[in-house]
C-alpha positions in Angstrom: -3.1 17.0 6.8 -2.4 13.3 7.1 1.2 12.1 7.7 1.9 8.5 6.6 4.9 6.5 7.6 5.7 3.1 6.1 7.7 0.4 7.7 8.4 -3.3 7.3 10.5 -3.3 4.1 13.7 -5.1 3.8 15.9 -7.6 1.8 14.5 -11.1 1.5 14.8 -14.2 -0.7 12.5 -15.5 -3.3 9.4 -17.1 -1.7 9.8 -15.2 1.5 7.1 -12.9 3.1 7.0 -9.4 4.4 4.3 -7.3 6.0 4.4 -3.6 5.3 2.7 -1.2 7.7 1.5 2.3 7.1 0.9 4.3 10.3 -1.1 7.5 9.9 -1.0 10.5 12.1 -2.4 14.1 12.2 -5.9 12.9 11.2 -7.9 9.7 11.2 -7.9 7.8 8.0 -11.1 5.9 8.7 -13.0 7.9 6.1 -10.5 7.5 3.3 -9.6 4.9 0.7 -6.0 3.8 1.1 -3.5 2.5 -1.4 -0.2 0.8 -1.7 1.9 1.8 -4.7 5.4 0.7 -5.8 8.1 2.1 -8.0 11.0 0.1 -9.4 14.1 1.9 -10.9 13.3 3.4 -14.3 9.6 2.7 -14.0 6.4 4.6 -13.1 4.8 4.4 -9.8 1.9 2.0 -10.0 -0.9 0.9 -7.7 -0.3 -2.5 -6.2 -3.4 -2.7 -4.0 -6.1 -0.4 -2.7 -8.9 -0.6 -0.1 -12.0 1.3 0.5 -12.7 3.2 3.8 -14.7 0.3 5.2 -12.4 -2.5 3.9 -15.3 -3.9 2.0 -13.8 -3.3 -1.5 -10.3 -4.0 -2.5 -8.2 -3.9 -5.7 -5.1 -5.8 -6.6 -3.0 -5.5 -9.7 -2.9 -8.7 -11.6 0.7 -9.6 -10.8 0.1 -9.7 -7.1 -3.3 -11.4 -6.9 -3.3 -14.4 -4.7 0.0 -13.3 -3.1 -0.6 -9.9 -1.5 -3.3 -8.9 0.9 -4.2 -5.3 1.8 -6.0 -4.7 5.1 -6.7 -1.9 7.5 -7.3 -1.3 11.1 -9.1 2.0 11.5 -8.9 1.8 15.3 -5.1 1.8 14.9 -5.1 4.3 12.0 -3.0 1.8 10.1 -3.0 0.0 6.8 -1.1 -3.2 6.0 0.2 -5.0 3.0 0.9 -8.7 3.5 3.2 -9.9 0.8 3.8 -13.6 0.4 5.7 -15.7 -2.2 7.8 -12.7 -3.1 9.5 -12.6 -6.5 12.4 -10.6 -7.8 10.0 -8.5 -9.9 8.4 -7.3 -6.6 11.6 -5.3 -5.9 10.7 -1.7 -5.6 10.1 1.2 -3.2 6.6 0.8 -1.7 4.5 3.8 -0.9 1.4 4.2 1.2 -1.2 6.8 0.1 -4.4 8.2 1.4 -7.3 9.5 -0.8 -8.0 12.6 1.2 -10.3 14.3 -1.3 -13.2 11.9 -0.8 -14.8 10.4 2.2 -16.8 7.2 2.8 -16.8 6.3 -0.9 -17.2 2.7 -2.2 -14.9 3.6 -5.0 -11.4 2.1 -4.8 -9.0 4.5 -6.6 -6.0 3.2 -8.4 -4.6 6.2 -10.1 -1.7 8.1 -8.5 -3.6 11.4 -9.0 -6.5 10.1 -6.9 -4.3 10.3 -3.8 -3.4 13.4 -1.8 -1.2 12.2 0.9 1.9 10.0 0.6 4.5 8.3 2.8 8.2 8.5 2.2 8.4 4.9 1.0 10.1 1.7 2.1 12.4 -0.4 0.1 11.6 -4.0 -0.7 14.4 -6.1 -2.3 13.8 -9.7 -3.3 16.9 -11.7 -4.3 17.0 -15.1 -6.1 
């Protein structure tokens, strides 16, 4: 079982940057695709970014392309989400997830159901 703990969230102003971290424990995540999801009040949880096990394939939802960067350090068992030029619509709880059902796949999953392990979430609030 993989335990995931997010950190780095907070309250910022429009245009600011944040870097979220997702530290994994209990098992190495080097074989798994990883994703960042977010959920705003009253909305579904959607995939913001995802990265393959090697880091060679990535996915970004359209609204964050050019502003967010997902990366991973398998040696540190950690995944990151660098968020630049933050907007009020980025306000949400951000969750880290691991696709534990498949290993060493080039496929970058974006559906919530593709992921088996989840963190508790970290709040990001962007004020204008």
